[in-house]
C-alpha positions as a Markdown table, in Angstrom:
| # | Residue | x | y | z |
|---|---|---|---|---|
| 1 | Met | 15.3 | 15.6 | 9.8 |
| 2 | Arg | 16.1 | 12.3 | 11.8 |
| 3 | Val | 18.6 | 9.7 | 9.6 |
| 4 | Ala | 17.9 | 6.8 | 11.3 |
| 5 | Tyr | 14.5 | 5.5 | 12.0 |
| 6 | Asn | 13.1 | 2.9 | 14.6 |
| 7 | Ile | 11.9 | 0.0 | 12.4 |
| 8 | Tyr | 8.7 | 0.0 | 14.6 |
| 9 | Leu | 6.6 | -3.2 | 14.2 |
| 10 | Gly | 9.2 | -4.7 | 12.1 |
| 11 | Cys | 7.6 | -3.9 | 8.4 |
| 12 | Ser | 10.1 | -2.2 | 6.7 |
| 13 | Val | 12.0 | -5.7 | 5.9 |
| 14 | Ile | 12.0 | -4.6 | 2.3 |
| 15 | Ala | 13.9 | -1.5 | 3.0 |
| 16 | Ile | 16.2 | -1.4 | 5.6 |
| 17 | Gly | 18.4 | -3.4 | 3.4 |
| 18 | Leu | 18.7 | -1.3 | 0.1 |
| 19 | Leu | 18.3 | 2.2 | 2.6 |
| 20 | Ile | 21.5 | 1.7 | 3.6 |
| 21 | Lys | 23.4 | 0.2 | 0.9 |
| 22 | His | 22.2 | 2.9 | -1.3 |
| 23 | Ile | 22.8 | 5.8 | 0.8 |
| 24 | Pro | 25.3 | 7.5 | -1.5 |
| 25 | Ala | 22.7 | 7.9 | -3.9 |
| 26 | Ile | 20.1 | 9.0 | -2.3 |
| 27 | Leu | 21.8 | 11.5 | -0.7 |
| 28 | Gln | 24.0 | 12.5 | -4.3 |
| 29 | Leu | 20.1 | 12.7 | -5.3 |
| 30 | Leu | 19.0 | 14.6 | -2.2 |
| 31 | Ala | 21.9 | 17.2 | -2.6 |
| 32 | Ser | 21.0 | 18.0 | -6.3 |
| 33 | Pro | 18.3 | 20.6 | -6.9 |
| 34 | Ser | 14.9 | 19.8 | -5.7 |
| 35 | Pro | 12.5 | 18.4 | -8.8 |
| 36 | Ser | 9.5 | 20.9 | -8.6 |
| 37 | Pro | 6.3 | 19.5 | -7.3 |
| 38 | Ile | 4.9 | 18.0 | -11.0 |
| 39 | Arg | 0.7 | 18.4 | -11.1 |
| 40 | Asn | 0.9 | 17.1 | -14.6 |
| 41 | Ile | 0.8 | 13.3 | -13.4 |
| 42 | Glu | -0.1 | 12.1 | -16.7 |
| 43 | Lys | 3.3 | 13.0 | -17.8 |
| 44 | Gln | 5.1 | 9.5 | -15.4 |
| 45 | Ser | 1.9 | 7.6 | -16.9 |
| 46 | Pro | 2.8 | 5.0 | -19.6 |
| 47 | Gln | -0.9 | 5.7 | -20.9 |
| 48 | Val | -2.1 | 8.7 | -23.7 |
| 49 | Leu | -4.6 | 10.8 | -21.7 |
| 50 | Thr | -8.1 | 10.9 | -23.7 |
| 51 | Glu | -11.5 | 12.9 | -22.5 |
| 52 | Asn | -12.8 | 9.5 | -22.2 |
| 53 | Ser | -9.9 | 8.6 | -19.6 |
| 54 | Lys | -10.9 | 7.4 | -16.2 |
| 55 | Met | -9.2 | 9.1 | -13.6 |
| 56 | Gln | -9.0 | 7.9 | -10.0 |
| 57 | Lys | -7.7 | 9.9 | -6.7 |
| 58 | Ala | -4.1 | 9.1 | -5.2 |
| 59 | Leu | -1.7 | 10.3 | -2.8 |
| 60 | Phe | 1.5 | 11.5 | -4.9 |
| 61 | Val | 5.3 | 12.2 | -3.2 |
| 62 | Thr | 6.2 | 14.8 | -5.8 |
| 63 | Glu | 9.2 | 16.8 | -3.4 |
| 64 | Ile | 11.5 | 14.3 | -0.9 |
| 65 | Gly | 10.9 | 16.0 | 2.6 |
| 66 | Lys | 7.6 | 17.0 | 1.9 |
| 67 | Pro | 4.0 | 15.6 | 2.9 |
| 68 | Met | 2.0 | 14.1 | -0.1 |
| 69 | Val | -0.4 | 15.7 | -1.4 |
| 70 | Leu | -4.0 | 14.5 | -2.8 |
| 71 | Asp | -4.2 | 14.9 | -7.2 |
| 72 | Ser | -5.1 | 12.7 | -9.8 |
| 73 | Arg | -4.2 | 10.5 | -12.3 |
| 74 | Pro | -5.4 | 7.8 | -15.2 |
| 75 | Ile | -7.1 | 4.3 | -13.8 |
| 76 | Pro | -4.0 | 1.9 | -15.0 |
| 77 | Thr | -4.9 | -0.7 | -17.9 |
| 78 | Pro | -3.6 | -4.2 | -16.7 |
| 79 | Lys | -0.8 | -5.9 | -18.6 |
| 80 | Glu | -0.4 | -9.1 | -19.5 |
| 81 | Gly | -0.3 | -11.3 | -16.6 |
| 82 | Gln | -2.4 | -8.6 | -14.1 |
| 83 | Val | -5.3 | -7.5 | -12.8 |
| 84 | Leu | -6.9 | -4.0 | -11.9 |
| 85 | Ile | -8.4 | -4.3 | -8.5 |
| 86 | Lys | -9.8 | -1.3 | -7.0 |
| 87 | Ile | -8.5 | -1.1 | -3.5 |
| 88 | Thr | -10.3 | -1.5 | -0.7 |
| 89 | Ala | -7.3 | -1.4 | 2.0 |
| 90 | Thr | -3.8 | -0.5 | 1.5 |
| 91 | Met | -1.3 | -1.0 | 4.6 |
| 92 | Ile | 1.5 | 1.7 | 4.7 |
| 93 | Leu | 4.9 | 0.7 | 6.5 |
| 94 | Pro | 8.2 | 2.4 | 7.9 |
| 95 | His | 9.5 | 2.0 | 4.5 |
| 96 | Asp | 6.7 | 4.3 | 2.8 |
| 97 | Thr | 8.5 | 6.9 | 5.6 |
| 98 | Tyr | 11.8 | 6.3 | 3.8 |
| 99 | Ala | 10.1 | 6.8 | 0.4 |
| 100 | Arg | 8.7 | 10.2 | 1.1 |
| 101 | Asp | 11.4 | 11.9 | 2.8 |
| 102 | Phe | 14.7 | 10.3 | 1.9 |
| 103 | Gly | 13.7 | 8.7 | -1.8 |
| 104 | Leu | 14.0 | 4.7 | -1.6 |
| 105 | Phe | 13.3 | 3.7 | -4.7 |
| 106 | Ile | 11.4 | 6.6 | -5.8 |
| 107 | Ala | 13.7 | 9.7 | -5.3 |
| 108 | His | 14.3 | 8.9 | -9.5 |
| 109 | Lys | 10.1 | 8.6 | -10.6 |
| 110 | Leu | 8.8 | 11.4 | -9.2 |
| 111 | Pro | 6.1 | 12.0 | -8.8 |
| 112 | Tyr | 5.2 | 8.9 | -7.1 |
| 113 | Ile | 2.7 | 6.7 | -4.8 |
| 114 | Val | 4.1 | 4.5 | -1.9 |
| 115 | Gly | 2.1 | 1.3 | -0.4 |
| 116 | Asn | 2.8 | -2.1 | -1.2 |
| 117 | Asn | 0.2 | -4.3 | 0.8 |
| 118 | Leu | -2.8 | -4.0 | -1.1 |
| 119 | Ala | -5.9 | -6.0 | -0.9 |
| 120 | Gly | -9.0 | -4.9 | -3.2 |
| 121 | Ile | -12.2 | -6.1 | -6.0 |
| 122 | Val | -11.1 | -7.5 | -9.2 |
| 123 | Gln | -12.5 | -5.2 | -11.9 |
| 124 | Ser | -10.3 | -6.8 | -14.9 |
| 125 | Tyr | -8.2 | -8.7 | -16.1 |
| 126 | Gly | -4.9 | -7.4 | -18.7 |
| 127 | Pro | -5.2 | -9.3 | -22.5 |
| 128 | Asn | -4.2 | -13.4 | -22.7 |
| 129 | Thr | -4.3 | -13.0 | -19.1 |
| 130 | Ser | -6.5 | -16.3 | -17.7 |
| 131 | His | -9.2 | -15.1 | -15.0 |
| 132 | Gln | -7.9 | -16.5 | -11.4 |
| 133 | Tyr | -10.4 | -14.7 | -9.8 |
| 134 | Pro | -14.0 | -14.5 | -10.5 |
| 135 | Ile | -14.5 | -10.3 | -11.2 |
| 136 | Asp | -15.9 | -8.4 | -7.5 |
| 137 | Ser | -14.1 | -11.2 | -5.5 |
| 138 | His | -11.7 | -9.8 | -3.1 |
| 139 | Ile | -7.9 | -10.4 | -2.8 |
| 140 | Phe | -4.4 | -9.5 | -1.5 |
| 141 | Gly | -1.2 | -9.3 | -3.0 |
| 142 | Phe | 2.3 | -8.0 | -2.9 |
| 143 | Ala | 2.4 | -5.0 | -5.2 |
| 144 | Gly | 5.8 | -4.6 | -7.1 |
| 145 | Val | 9.2 | -1.8 | -5.6 |
| 146 | Asn | 10.9 | -1.1 | -9.1 |
| 147 | Asn | 7.9 | 0.1 | -11.4 |
| 148 | Pro | 8.9 | 3.2 | -13.2 |
| 149 | Val | 5.3 | 4.1 | -12.8 |
| 150 | Pro | 3.4 | 3.9 | -9.7 |
| 151 | Asp | 0.6 | 1.6 | -11.2 |
| 152 | Glu | 0.8 | -0.9 | -8.6 |
| 153 | Ala | 0.9 | 1.3 | -5.4 |
| 154 | Gly | -1.2 | 1.4 | -3.1 |
| 155 | Leu | -2.7 | 4.9 | -1.7 |
| 156 | Gln | -4.8 | 5.2 | -5.3 |
| 157 | Gln | -8.1 | 4.0 | -5.9 |
| 158 | Tyr | -7.3 | 1.3 | -8.2 |
| 159 | Ala | -4.1 | -0.1 | -8.8 |
| 160 | Thr | -2.7 | -3.4 | -10.9 |
| 161 | Leu | -1.1 | -6.4 | -9.4 |
| 162 | Asp | 1.0 | -9.1 | -10.6 |
| 163 | Leu | -0.8 | -12.4 | -10.3 |
| 164 | Pro | 1.8 | -14.2 | -9.5 |
| 165 | Ala | 1.8 | -12.1 | -6.3 |
| 166 | Thr | -1.5 | -12.9 | -5.0 |
| 167 | Gly | -4.1 | -14.3 | -2.8 |
| 168 | Ala | -7.9 | -14.7 | -2.4 |
| 169 | Val | -9.5 | -13.0 | 0.2 |
| 170 | Pro | -10.7 | -15.9 | 2.5 |
| 171 | Ala | -14.8 | -15.5 | 3.1 |
| 172 | Ser | -14.4 | -15.8 | 6.8 |
| 173 | Leu | -11.8 | -13.0 | 6.9 |
| 174 | Thr | -11.6 | -8.8 | 6.0 |
| 175 | Asp | -9.5 | -7.7 | 3.6 |
| 176 | Asp | -8.5 | -5.4 | 6.6 |
| 177 | Gln | -6.7 | -8.3 | 8.2 |
| 178 | Leu | -4.9 | -10.2 | 4.7 |
| 179 | Val | -3.5 | -6.5 | 3.9 |
| 180 | Thr | -1.1 | -6.9 | 6.8 |
| 181 | Leu | 0.8 | -10.2 | 5.5 |
| 182 | Pro | 2.4 | -9.6 | 2.2 |
| 183 | Val | 5.6 | -7.6 | 3.0 |
| 184 | Asn | 6.3 | -9.5 | 6.5 |
| 185 | Ala | 4.7 | -13.1 | 5.4 |
| 186 | Val | 7.1 | -13.1 | 2.5 |
| 187 | Thr | 10.0 | -12.0 | 4.1 |
| 188 | Ser | 9.5 | -14.5 | 7.1 |
| 189 | Phe | 8.7 | -17.2 | 4.8 |
| 190 | Ile | 12.2 | -16.4 | 2.5 |
| 191 | Ala | 14.0 | -16.6 | 5.8 |
| 192 | Leu | 13.1 | -19.9 | 7.0 |
| 193 | Phe | 12.3 | -21.8 | 3.9 |
| 194 | His | 14.5 | -20.4 | 0.8 |
| 195 | Pro | 17.3 | -22.3 | -0.2 |
| 196 | Thr | 19.4 | -20.3 | -0.8 |
| 197 | Ser | 18.4 | -17.2 | 0.7 |
| 198 | Gly | 17.4 | -18.6 | 4.3 |
| 199 | Phe | 17.6 | -21.4 | 6.4 |
| 200 | Gly | 16.2 | -23.6 | 3.6 |
| 201 | Leu | 14.0 | -26.2 | 6.1 |
| 202 | Pro | 11.6 | -27.6 | 4.0 |
| 203 | Asp | 8.9 | -25.8 | 2.0 |
| 204 | Pro | 5.6 | -26.5 | 4.0 |
| 205 | Thr | 3.5 | -26.2 | 0.7 |
| 206 | Val | 5.5 | -29.0 | -0.4 |
| 207 | Glu | 4.4 | -32.1 | 0.7 |
| 208 | Thr | 7.8 | -33.9 | 1.5 |
| 209 | Lys | 9.8 | -36.6 | 3.9 |
| 210 | Glu | 13.3 | -36.0 | 3.4 |
| 211 | Lys | 15.8 | -35.9 | 5.7 |
| 212 | Ser | 19.6 | -34.8 | 6.0 |
| 213 | Ser | 22.1 | -37.4 | 4.7 |
| 214 | Ser | 22.3 | -38.0 | 8.7 |
| 215 | Gly | 19.1 | -39.5 | 8.5 |
| 216 | Ser | 18.0 | -36.6 | 11.2 |
| 217 | Asp | 15.0 | -33.8 | 10.1 |
| 218 | Pro | 16.0 | -30.6 | 8.4 |
| 219 | Ala | 13.0 | -28.8 | 10.3 |
| 220 | Ala | 15.0 | -30.3 | 14.2 |
| 221 | Gly | 16.9 | -28.4 | 16.6 |
| 222 | Ser | 16.4 | -24.7 | 17.2 |
| 223 | Ile | 15.7 | -21.5 | 16.2 |
| 224 | Val | 16.3 | -18.6 | 17.7 |
| 225 | Ile | 14.4 | -14.9 | 16.8 |
| 226 | Ile | 15.6 | -11.3 | 17.8 |
| 227 | Gly | 12.6 | -9.0 | 17.9 |
| 228 | Ala | 10.1 | -11.8 | 18.3 |
| 229 | Gly | 6.9 | -9.3 | 19.3 |
| 230 | Thr | 7.4 | -7.7 | 15.7 |
| 231 | His | 4.7 | -9.0 | 12.9 |
| 232 | Val | 7.4 | -9.8 | 11.3 |
| 233 | Gly | 9.5 | -12.0 | 14.0 |
| 234 | Lys | 5.9 | -13.3 | 15.0 |
| 235 | Leu | 5.4 | -14.5 | 11.5 |
| 236 | Ala | 8.6 | -16.6 | 11.8 |
| 237 | Ile | 7.7 | -18.5 | 15.1 |
| 238 | Gln | 4.6 | -19.4 | 13.4 |
| 239 | Phe | 6.5 | -20.6 | 10.2 |
| 240 | Ala | 8.6 | -22.2 | 12.0 |
| 241 | Lys | 6.0 | -24.0 | 14.3 |
| 242 | Leu | 4.3 | -24.9 | 10.6 |
| 243 | Ala | 7.7 | -26.1 | 9.9 |
| 244 | Gly | 7.8 | -28.4 | 12.9 |
| 245 | Val | 10.9 | -26.8 | 14.6 |
| 246 | Ala | 11.7 | -28.2 | 18.3 |
| 247 | Lys | 12.7 | -25.2 | 20.1 |
| 248 | Ile | 11.6 | -21.8 | 19.0 |
| 249 | Ile | 13.3 | -19.3 | 21.0 |
| 250 | Gly | 11.6 | -15.7 | 21.2 |
| 251 | Val | 13.8 | -12.6 | 22.1 |
| 252 | Ala | 11.6 | -9.9 | 22.8 |
| 253 | Ser | 9.8 | -7.7 | 26.0 |
| 254 | Val | 8.6 | -9.8 | 28.7 |
| 255 | Ser | 5.1 | -8.1 | 28.2 |
| 256 | Arg | 4.9 | -10.4 | 25.0 |
| 257 | Ser | 5.6 | -13.7 | 26.5 |
| 258 | Lys | 2.3 | -15.2 | 26.7 |
| 259 | Glu | 0.6 | -13.6 | 22.6 |
| 260 | Leu | 4.2 | -15.1 | 21.5 |
| 261 | Glu | 4.4 | -19.0 | 23.1 |
| 262 | Gln | 0.7 | -18.6 | 21.6 |
| 263 | Ala | 1.8 | -17.8 | 18.8 |
| 264 | Gly | 4.8 | -21.0 | 18.6 |
| 265 | Ala | 7.3 | -19.7 | 21.1 |
| 266 | Ser | 8.9 | -22.4 | 22.8 |
| 267 | His | 11.0 | -20.2 | 25.2 |
| 268 | Val | 11.0 | -15.9 | 25.3 |
| 269 | Val | 13.7 | -14.1 | 26.8 |
| 270 | Asp | 14.2 | -10.8 | 27.7 |
| 271 | Arg | 15.5 | -8.7 | 25.4 |
| 272 | His | 16.2 | -5.9 | 27.7 |
| 273 | Leu | 18.5 | -8.4 | 29.4 |
| 274 | Pro | 22.4 | -7.7 | 29.0 |
| 275 | Ile | 23.7 | -9.2 | 26.2 |
| 276 | Ala | 25.5 | -12.0 | 28.1 |
| 277 | Glu | 22.5 | -12.9 | 29.7 |
| 278 | Ile | 20.0 | -13.3 | 26.6 |
| 279 | Val | 23.1 | -15.6 | 25.6 |
| 280 | Ala | 23.4 | -17.5 | 28.9 |
| 281 | Gln | 19.4 | -18.1 | 28.5 |
| 282 | Val | 18.9 | -18.7 | 24.9 |
| 283 | His | 21.9 | -21.4 | 24.8 |
| 284 | Ala | 20.3 | -22.9 | 27.8 |
| 285 | Ala | 17.1 | -23.0 | 26.1 |
| 286 | Ala | 18.8 | -24.3 | 23.3 |
| 287 | Gly | 20.5 | -26.8 | 25.4 |
| 288 | Gly | 23.7 | -25.4 | 24.6 |
| 289 | Ala | 25.8 | -23.4 | 22.7 |
| 290 | Asn | 26.0 | -25.4 | 19.8 |
| 291 | Asn | 22.4 | -25.9 | 19.1 |
| 292 | Val | 22.2 | -22.2 | 18.4 |
| 293 | Thr | 22.8 | -22.9 | 14.2 |
| 294 | Arg | 20.1 | -20.5 | 12.9 |
| 295 | Val | 19.4 | -16.7 | 14.2 |
| 296 | Tyr | 16.8 | -14.8 | 12.2 |
| 297 | Asp | 17.1 | -10.7 | 13.9 |
| 298 | Cys | 14.1 | -8.4 | 13.0 |
| 299 | Arg | 15.1 | -6.1 | 14.9 |
| 300 | Ser | 17.8 | -5.1 | 16.4 |
| 301 | Ser | 20.4 | -2.0 | 15.6 |
| 302 | Thr | 23.4 | -3.4 | 16.0 |
| 303 | Met | 24.3 | -7.3 | 15.5 |
| 304 | Asp | 26.2 | -7.7 | 19.0 |
| 305 | Leu | 23.7 | -10.1 | 20.3 |
| 306 | Asp | 23.6 | -11.5 | 16.9 |
| 307 | Val | 27.5 | -12.6 | 16.3 |
| 308 | Ala | 27.7 | -13.4 | 21.1 |
| 309 | Leu | 24.7 | -16.2 | 20.1 |
| 310 | Leu | 26.4 | -18.0 | 17.2 |
| 311 | Pro | 28.5 | -21.3 | 18.6 |
| 312 | Val | 32.2 | -21.4 | 17.4 |
| 313 | Asp | 32.6 | -25.1 | 17.1 |
| 314 | Val | 29.8 | -25.7 | 14.4 |
| 315 | Pro | 28.4 | -24.1 | 11.3 |
| 316 | Ser | 25.8 | -21.9 | 11.5 |
| 317 | Leu | 23.9 | -19.1 | 10.3 |
| 318 | Phe | 22.7 | -15.8 | 11.2 |
| 319 | Leu | 19.8 | -14.2 | 9.1 |
| 320 | Ser | 19.6 | -10.1 | 9.1 |
| 321 | Leu | 16.6 | -7.4 | 8.1 |
| 322 | Arg | 19.6 | -4.9 | 7.9 |
| 323 | Pro | 22.9 | -5.0 | 5.6 |
| 324 | Ile | 26.0 | -7.2 | 7.5 |
| 325 | Asp | 28.0 | -4.3 | 8.2 |
| 326 | Glu | 31.8 | -4.5 | 8.1 |
| 327 | Gly | 32.7 | -4.6 | 11.9 |
| 328 | Thr | 29.8 | -8.0 | 11.9 |
| 329 | Glu | 31.5 | -9.7 | 9.4 |
| 330 | Lys | 34.9 | -9.0 | 10.9 |
| 331 | Ala | 33.7 | -10.2 | 14.1 |
| 332 | Ile | 32.4 | -13.2 | 12.8 |
| 333 | Lys | 35.4 | -14.3 | 10.7 |
| 334 | Glu | 37.9 | -13.7 | 13.4 |
| 335 | Thr | 35.3 | -15.2 | 16.6 |
| 336 | Lys | 32.8 | -17.5 | 14.7 |
| 337 | Pro | 35.0 | -18.5 | 11.7 |
| 338 | Lys | 32.2 | -21.6 | 10.4 |
| 339 | Ala | 29.1 | -19.1 | 10.8 |
| 340 | Gly | 27.5 | -17.7 | 7.7 |
| 341 | Ala | 25.4 | -14.4 | 7.5 |
| 342 | Lys | 22.8 | -12.9 | 5.1 |
| 343 | Leu | 20.5 | -10.2 | 4.4 |
| 344 | Val | 17.4 | -11.1 | 3.9 |
| 345 | Met | 15.2 | -9.2 | 1.1 |
| 346 | Gly | 11.4 | -10.0 | 1.3 |
| 347 | Thr | 10.2 | -9.5 | -2.2 |
| 348 | Ser | 7.3 | -12.1 | -4.0 |
| 349 | Glu | 10.2 | -13.1 | -7.2 |
| 350 | Gly | 12.3 | -13.4 | -4.2 |
| 351 | Leu | 10.7 | -16.5 | -3.1 |
| 352 | Gly | 11.5 | -17.9 | -6.7 |
| 353 | Ala | 9.9 | -21.7 | -6.9 |
| 354 | Met | 8.3 | -21.5 | -3.7 |
| 355 | Gln | 6.2 | -18.3 | -5.3 |
| 356 | Glu | 2.9 | -20.3 | -6.8 |
| 357 | Gly | 2.9 | -22.8 | -3.2 |
| 358 | Phe | 3.1 | -19.5 | -0.8 |
| 359 | Trp | 0.3 | -17.3 | -2.6 |
| 360 | Lys | -2.2 | -20.5 | -2.5 |
| 361 | Glu | -1.6 | -21.5 | 1.4 |
| 362 | Leu | -1.3 | -18.2 | 2.8 |
| 363 | Pro | -5.1 | -17.0 | 2.9 |
| 364 | Lys | -5.5 | -21.5 | 4.2 |
| 365 | Trp | -3.3 | -20.4 | 6.9 |
| 366 | Ala | -4.7 | -17.2 | 7.8 |
| 367 | Glu | -7.7 | -18.8 | 8.0 |
| 368 | Lys | -6.9 | -21.9 | 10.1 |
| 369 | Gly | -5.3 | -19.0 | 12.7 |
| 370 | Ile | -1.7 | -20.7 | 12.0 |
| 371 | Val | -1.1 | -17.1 | 10.4 |
| 372 | Gly | -2.3 | -13.9 | 12.6 |
| 373 | Phe | -2.4 | -10.4 | 12.3 |
| 374 | Pro | -1.3 | -7.1 | 13.9 |
| 375 | Glu | -3.8 | -4.1 | 15.7 |
| 376 | Val | -4.3 | -1.8 | 12.8 |
| 377 | Arg | -5.4 | 2.0 | 12.8 |
| 378 | Ile | -8.1 | 2.2 | 10.2 |
| 379 | Val | -7.8 | 6.0 | 8.1 |
| 380 | Lys | -10.9 | 6.3 | 6.5 |
| 381 | Gly | -10.4 | 7.7 | 2.1 |
| 382 | Leu | -6.8 | 9.5 | 1.0 |
| 383 | Asp | -6.7 | 12.2 | 3.4 |
| 384 | Glu | -3.7 | 14.3 | 3.2 |
| 385 | Ala | -3.3 | 14.9 | 7.0 |
| 386 | Glu | -4.3 | 11.1 | 8.3 |
| 387 | Val | -2.2 | 9.4 | 6.1 |
| 388 | Asn | 1.1 | 12.1 | 6.4 |
| 389 | Gly | 0.5 | 11.5 | 10.0 |
| 390 | Gly | 0.4 | 7.8 | 9.6 |
| 391 | Leu | 3.8 | 8.2 | 8.5 |
| 392 | Asp | 5.3 | 10.7 | 10.4 |
| 393 | Ala | 4.1 | 8.4 | 13.5 |
| 394 | Tyr | 6.5 | 5.5 | 12.5 |
| 395 | Arg | 9.0 | 8.2 | 11.9 |
| 396 | Asp | 8.8 | 9.7 | 15.5 |
| 397 | Gln | 8.9 | 6.1 | 17.2 |
| 398 | Ser | 5.0 | 6.8 | 18.1 |
| 399 | Ala | 2.7 | 4.7 | 16.2 |
| 400 | Gly | 0.6 | 1.9 | 18.7 |
| 401 | Lys | -0.3 | 0.6 | 15.6 |
| 402 | Gly | 0.0 | -0.3 | 11.9 |
| 403 | Val | -2.0 | 2.0 | 9.5 |
| 404 | Val | -4.7 | 0.8 | 6.5 |
| 405 | Val | -6.0 | 2.8 | 5.0 |
| 406 | His | -9.1 | 2.6 | 2.7 |
| 407 | Pro | -8.6 | 5.1 | 0.0 |
| 408 | Asn | -12.3 | 4.6 | -1.3 |
| 409 | Ala | -14.1 | 5.4 | 1.7 |
């Protein structure tokens, strides 16, 4: 089994950092005797099974490194602040492959279910919870990754969601479209707009005429997006356009140039060029090296290009979806002393004060075409072979499209 998977489509944005950060712990878990498959699934649930309990089908990771298996578990009961949905669509992502094959997030709580992008039909609410959406309406949301039991996971027929991490599916769009957004949209939104975890551009969900102390527009200037052809990168382009960034420079395959320019890129530089040539073209597009003060890397396996792009003489910030390794930290300190570097982790709670506005506006942006959707392949039902095959395709770098599963089909 290969340890390094390609970050296909830029979708593993909530997992890459934690995967590398916790490799020693994961390896220790894998070195221990593997837990035997647990078919008595109710042992993982906080609910008490009775003869009247309603059951549902689900795909479980029961052993790390083995295919998921179909079994059953109780339909979860929503807690205060939660909503229960009948899942119509869940998008599996490369980090779900990490979970199945390496135990990312789940090794200590098997059997478990993966899937963080969910869409479905509102069934009921937890106690003391306002009915934010009508019963039978369609919503989408971001399932948490740290839950001890898989009540919020996607590869089952019903799931709960925390209401603050949900949005309404517009009548003009489909669940299959909106379910592609949560992980990637949250991540790129944090990268561009979070005041401490990102570039700190003005939050587009809040009306503001904010100017810097020099009187300039904080959204002016340029942003460089490496891996602009990935879904998370393309969303970053669209958010940068929404923010009014003057020069949006994407580094991607030139075959994607027209598509990325339509999304909002002012320039597209061929990622297959030598690093020195990419740097020269990016600096020229930005109007000089000192204008490259924001670099967002959505894809690279190394950080040589990121460091090379940063200016020497002015403050700048480099954001990555991978942890900043010691070699990169040393290179920045020695060659670009005014630059900073941060890991971006995409979780809905990570939006902080922006969370409410984000989930309110995201469906509107989708409806207006401000943010777009990737092409996907639909898997009907919780088919063991098909869904495991989708995760295998991410692992083997052969997935031409993202995979959306319809658990109730």
